[in-house]
Steps between C-alpha positions, in 0.01 A plus 500: 500500500123515541439586138739235369371222724137574415587490128685167506334191344461307825231289335777331298663345808411158636546417869571853617688496832679739731847376593664691783880469515641589840836512680615361837466705818861624472429598144795739451739205506339361183377820336716797605387740228293556187758337272475174692121504485500567126746215451281261698185596309672469162634158596154382607348618173776332297462169682126521440563557128734202472262269687154615392536757222471877536306621805204730437363742755619785720710550811502759775757570772400582857683551829350369824543758782528236778510773765519253788806321358868583545622788286689273258182300438270793422383603151566155359446488122261252346377460142145415393477324165156494334558237235337220309605168651657260247266222392736229626564665837361304794372666816478288814364543850758503777419214737582702812295816448303457177681779314520481123855423393672514163812299569686615188460868588589443865821311420599735216459819702688350795792405276512845337495689830762266642417560865557139605214556743265202523214711631538730199474205266173404665347850522677687218225461237131549566245387238150638478268425206317814387120490506477630144640272235464478127160338478155647547506863398739614224581872525262538796710246684826664390373833631438342841849350503673828416291691751565252780875466439589869489301561816666203669847633408447873551554504877706814564604388848709226333673735255738656754843417355787386727858608450661348193175463304445862395387552143417136435209431269222352711278338236518366145323279247626168366397369160178703463401822323216741568190482282430851379349691211522868416309739279555870433207729580431865431524759774124551520437127541781483756345775713164324510656163576713651775192648668334156513815334631540762772146437617565127502824555691314705761236231531772244568708720729222596738132518576325826420283623787282808537500702821367842601732788585439762771248680277307182434619470141577159357875459438648199316785334685722200433566234759850383414604141456842348458461428127664715234416603146683206345228270625260624234713334232454161663205389289406150394458618139725804465505480121123489477456785744756713318332445164156591635635811670675616184194445279287693748749791505512508120121510483490781758752708307323447166160573651374154410 
């Protein structure tokens, strides 16, 4: 997910928003299993297509633990949609609490779920404009978007799956394709490139510190952080960096 989301052309989307689709408190009555959730999400996407044209973006499924709630209200599913808002879509401020509201999405999701719950109609869709939009940065901006969104949606505590939802896909992409480019390299060039990438990975994953052991000798140590090796691929100009690294490796191998 991290690689795909960082490689998507987020800079092509206008009015990037996060729509969160939720269920009522007694959510099992409306969404008893994975098949029901898939049906609801497909219906929302199809209604979007008929009204506005094909949606473009990604979605991710999470389950809220709700430990203090009754057992039948815990691990409620909700879906985050990171999508470009249609040009004609109108967002309004709710007069009572100032929340942003997209009336079409709120009414549509409420009809699809079919809960008949007035409170669910009011609270069932949350709209939050994303800080990074299309303008003002090109691929640098797209890199920020991908980085922010996978971190926002990678919360493991909300990936515990309740009964009836086992094996369900928990993220996907709508109407977008990754931007990638590949080039074959020789083994010698690969070895040199790998060495550089490992050093960069270590620099991202932790801070190198030098301490003295019992004999007073300096020993390099690594102070661990929570980042992993995939983070080194999250570059503003991945193509440019890859080309420079390859040319350097070729020059090293040839002795140039």
